[in-house]
C-alpha positions in Angstrom: 24.8 82.0 9.4 24.6 81.9 5.6 27.6 80.9 3.4 28.1 82.6 0.0 30.3 80.8 -2.5 31.0 82.7 -5.7 31.5 80.2 -8.5 30.4 81.9 -11.7 33.8 82.1 -13.4 34.9 80.2 -16.5 38.2 78.9 -15.1 40.0 79.6 -18.4 43.5 78.7 -17.0 42.2 75.1 -16.5 40.9 74.6 -20.0 40.2 72.2 -21.7 38.7 70.7 -18.5 36.6 73.7 -17.8 35.0 73.5 -21.2 32.7 70.9 -19.8 32.8 71.2 -16.0 33.0 74.3 -13.8 36.4 74.7 -12.0 35.0 74.2 -8.5 33.5 70.8 -9.5 36.9 69.4 -10.6 37.5 66.3 -8.5 40.5 64.8 -6.8 40.9 62.6 -3.7 37.3 61.5 -4.1 35.7 65.0 -3.9 35.2 68.2 -5.8 37.0 71.4 -4.8 33.7 72.7 -3.4 33.3 69.6 -1.2 36.8 70.0 0.1 36.0 73.6 1.0 32.7 72.6 2.7 34.5 70.0 4.8 36.5 72.8 6.4 33.4 74.6 7.6 30.7 71.9 8.1 31.0 72.2 11.9 29.8 75.8 11.8 26.1 76.6 12.4 25.1 77.1 8.8 21.5 77.9 7.8 21.9 78.1 4.1 24.5 77.8 1.3 24.3 80.3 -1.5 26.1 79.5 -4.7 26.7 82.4 -7.1 26.7 80.8 -10.5 26.6 81.6 -14.2 28.9 79.5 -16.4 27.6 75.9 -16.6 25.1 76.5 -13.8 23.3 73.2 -14.7 26.4 71.3 -13.6 26.1 72.6 -10.1 22.4 71.8 -9.9 23.0 68.3 -11.1 25.9 67.7 -8.8 24.2 68.9 -5.6 20.7 67.6 -5.0 19.1 70.7 -3.6 21.0 70.6 -0.3 24.5 70.1 1.2 24.5 67.5 3.9 20.9 68.4 4.7 21.5 72.2 4.7 19.5 74.4 2.3 21.2 75.3 -0.9 20.2 78.2 -3.1 21.5 79.5 -6.4 21.9 83.1 -7.5 22.8 84.0 -11.1 25.6 86.3 -12.1 25.1 86.3 -15.9 27.5 89.1 -16.6 30.8 89.0 -14.6 31.3 92.5 -13.2 33.6 91.6 -10.3 33.6 89.8 -7.0 31.7 92.6 -5.2 28.9 92.5 -7.7 28.8 88.7 -7.4 28.4 88.8 -3.6 25.8 91.6 -3.9 23.6 89.4 -6.0 22.9 87.4 -2.8 21.5 90.4 -0.9 17.9 89.5 -1.7 18.2 86.2 0.2 19.0 88.1 3.5 15.6 88.9 5.0 17.3 89.9 8.3 20.7 90.9 9.4 22.9 87.9 10.2 26.4 86.5 10.0 27.8 85.7 6.6 30.8 83.7 5.5 32.1 84.1 1.9 34.5 81.6 0.4 35.6 81.6 -3.2 34.7 78.4 -5.0 38.3 77.5 -5.7 39.9 78.6 -2.4 41.4 75.5 -0.7 42.9 75.9 2.7 43.6 74.3 6.0 42.6 76.5 8.9 40.1 76.4 11.8 37.7 79.0 10.4 34.9 77.8 12.8 37.1 78.8 15.8 37.6 82.3 14.3 33.9 82.7 13.7 33.1 81.9 17.3 35.0 85.1 18.3 32.1 87.1 16.7 34.4 89.5 15.0 34.5 90.3 11.3 37.7 89.1 9.6 39.2 88.2 6.3 41.9 85.6 5.8 45.3 86.5 4.4 48.4 84.6 3.4 52.0 85.7 3.1 53.1 85.7 -0.5 56.3 86.5 -2.5 54.4 88.3 -5.3 51.8 90.7 -3.8 51.3 92.5 -7.1 49.2 89.5 -8.2 46.7 89.8 -5.3 44.7 92.2 -3.2 46.8 93.0 -0.2 46.1 94.4 3.2 48.0 96.6 5.6 47.4 96.0 9.3 48.1 97.8 12.6 49.8 96.3 15.7 46.6 94.6 16.8 46.2 92.9 13.3 43.2 95.1 12.3 43.2 96.1 8.7 43.9 99.8 7.9 44.1 99.6 4.2 43.4 97.3 1.2 44.8 97.6 -2.3 44.0 95.5 -5.3 47.1 94.2 -7.1 49.5 97.0 -6.2 52.4 97.7 -8.5 54.5 98.2 -5.4 53.7 97.0 -1.9 55.3 97.1 1.5 52.9 94.4 2.6 53.1 90.7 1.7 49.7 89.8 3.2 47.4 88.7 0.3 43.7 88.3 0.5 42.9 84.7 -0.1 39.2 84.6 -0.7 37.7 84.0 2.8 35.6 86.7 4.4 33.5 86.7 7.5 31.1 89.5 8.6 29.1 89.3 11.8 26.7 91.7 10.1 25.8 90.9 6.5 24.0 94.2 6.1 27.2 96.2 6.9 29.0 94.4 4.1 26.1 95.0 1.7 26.1 98.7 2.6 29.8 98.9 1.7 29.2 97.2 -1.6 26.2 99.5 -2.2 28.6 102.4 -1.9 31.0 101.3 -4.6 28.2 100.2 -6.9 26.2 103.4 -6.6 29.4 105.5 -7.1 30.7 103.3 -9.9 34.0 102.7 -8.2 35.9 100.1 -10.2 39.4 98.8 -10.2 40.7 97.2 -13.5 37.2 97.6 -14.9 35.4 95.6 -12.2 33.7 96.1 -8.9 36.3 94.7 -6.5 35.5 93.4 -3.0 38.8 95.1 -1.9 37.3 98.5 -2.7 34.1 97.7 -0.7 36.2 96.4 2.2 38.4 99.5 2.1 35.3 101.7 2.3 34.1 99.6 5.3 37.4 100.1 7.1 37.8 103.8 6.2 34.3 104.5 7.6 35.0 103.0 11.0 34.4 99.3 10.4 36.6 96.9 12.4 38.0 94.1 10.2 40.7 91.7 11.5 43.3 90.0 9.4 43.6 86.3 10.1 46.8 84.8 8.7 46.5 81.2 7.4 49.7 79.2 6.6 48.1 76.6 4.4 46.4 78.0 1.3 46.4 76.1 -1.9 46.2 77.4 -5.5 44.4 75.4 -8.2 44.8 78.0 -10.9 46.4 75.9 -13.6 47.2 72.2 -14.3 50.6 72.3 -12.5 49.1 74.0 -9.4 46.1 71.6 -9.4 48.4 68.6 -9.4 50.5 70.1 -6.7 47.5 70.7 -4.5 46.0 67.3 -5.0 49.2 65.7 -3.7 48.5 67.3 -0.3 44.9 66.0 -0.3 45.9 62.5 -1.3 48.3 62.3 1.7 45.2 63.0 3.8 42.8 60.6 2.1 45.3 57.9 1.2 43.0 54.9 0.2 43.2 51.9 -2.0 42.6 48.1 -2.1 44.6 45.2 -3.5 44.5 44.8 -7.3 45.2 42.1 -9.7 48.9 41.8 -10.5 49.4 45.5 -9.6 51.8 47.6 -7.5 50.5 50.6 -5.5 53.0 53.2 -4.4 51.4 55.3 -1.6 50.0 57.8 -1.2 47.1 57.3 -3.7 43.4 57.7 -3.7 41.6 55.0 -5.7 37.8 54.8 -5.5 36.5 51.4 -4.5 34.5 51.1 -7.8 37.7 51.6 -9.9 39.3 48.6 -11.6 43.1 48.3 -11.8 44.8 45.5 -13.5 48.5 44.7 -14.2 49.6 48.3 -13.4 52.0 50.4 -11.3 50.0 53.2 -9.7 51.5 56.1 -7.6 52.6 58.0 -5.9 50.1 60.9 -5.9 47.5 59.4 -8.1 43.8 60.1 -7.8 41.5 57.6 -9.6 37.8 58.4 -9.5 34.6 56.3 -9.6 34.2 53.6 -12.2 37.6 54.2 -13.9 39.4 51.3 -15.6 43.2 51.1 -15.6 45.1 48.2 -17.3 48.7 47.6 -18.2 49.7 51.1 -17.2 52.3 53.1 -15.2 50.8 56.2 -13.7 52.1 58.8 -11.2 51.3 62.3 -10.0 48.0 62.3 -12.0 44.3 62.9 -11.6 42.0 60.5 -13.4 38.3 61.3 -13.7 35.1 59.4 -13.4 34.5 56.5 -15.8 37.8 57.1 -17.7 39.5 54.2 -19.4 43.3 53.9 -19.7 45.3 51.0 -21.2 49.0 50.7 -21.9 49.5 54.2 -20.7 52.7 55.6 -19.2 51.9 59.0 -17.9 52.8 61.4 -15.1 51.9 64.9 -14.1 48.7 64.7 -16.0 45.0 65.4 -15.7 42.5 63.0 -17.4 38.9 64.3 -17.4 35.7 62.3 -16.9 34.7 59.6 -19.5 38.0 59.9 -21.3 39.8 57.1 -23.2 43.6 56.9 -23.3 45.1 53.9 -25.0 48.7 53.1 -26.1 50.2 56.6 -26.0 53.1 57.2 -23.6 53.0 61.0 -23.2 52.4 63.7 -20.6 48.9 65.0 -21.3 46.3 67.5 -20.4 43.1 65.7 -21.6 39.7 67.3 -21.2 36.4 65.6 -20.3 35.0 63.2 -22.9 38.1 63.3 -25.0 39.6 60.2 -26.6 43.2 59.5 -27.7 44.1 56.2 -29.3 47.2 55.1 -31.1 46.5 55.1 -34.8 43.3 57.3 -34.4 39.8 56.8 -33.1 38.0 53.7 -34.4 
């Protein structure tokens, strides 16, 4: 089975952080979003990962050293964003034979036994009950939970089952044929080639596609949602040591290479590799690699990699390689 992970987007709702790092590589609880996703499927028999990239491609190449836990990793470019169906179709050339394919969006964090579902050898997509179906692609199902219709961001909907970005096909070629149809016939929704339109064609022409409902699906679309999601992962990966004259309020994730002095940290704080924290009170915050904070009193914040934050008690949204110092930068 090959795994396709579309990750070419610009992540504009998480700017300024995504000015310098792709959204799927934003880290919390010791790993990037992509690595948290991969953790959920690593028990599957995967022959190759395929990343669909465009924006800041070089960051992915640098982050992953040509493989993922020993499994082959390939990159496919989507230089012009024409929709998710177009992005997935870019990978067609890497399928020399028909085989299983699993597609997971690069910012889709979830808790579900996807491997168990795959073993049933039946094509499916994952859905989640939402209160605002007009913001998502939604599905309609029959009494056996097979999909009968898919609609992208309906103005009105009797269904509350939203497509959450996880798709499995036991025949990759059948998926590509459906995408072929909408591309060749220039079928677009909201100006883009939507995967919901391709899946709808698949279903309407006799394809069997089951809806698998997952209860735990996490959004990282903006700063508030990112911080909310990281709280759940920090509970799982709670980790820290003893630090000089400091108090740790669990749960937290503090990398063993980080230095913490004379500070109160937690709850729900993620401190990444080689960070330095001194004389600070920090809660509900993500602190990036090699960042330096002194005399900080912050909460509900995101501090990007290699940032410096000194003597300023505020709530902040600080992008990578930024610097804020009381009185200006020296």
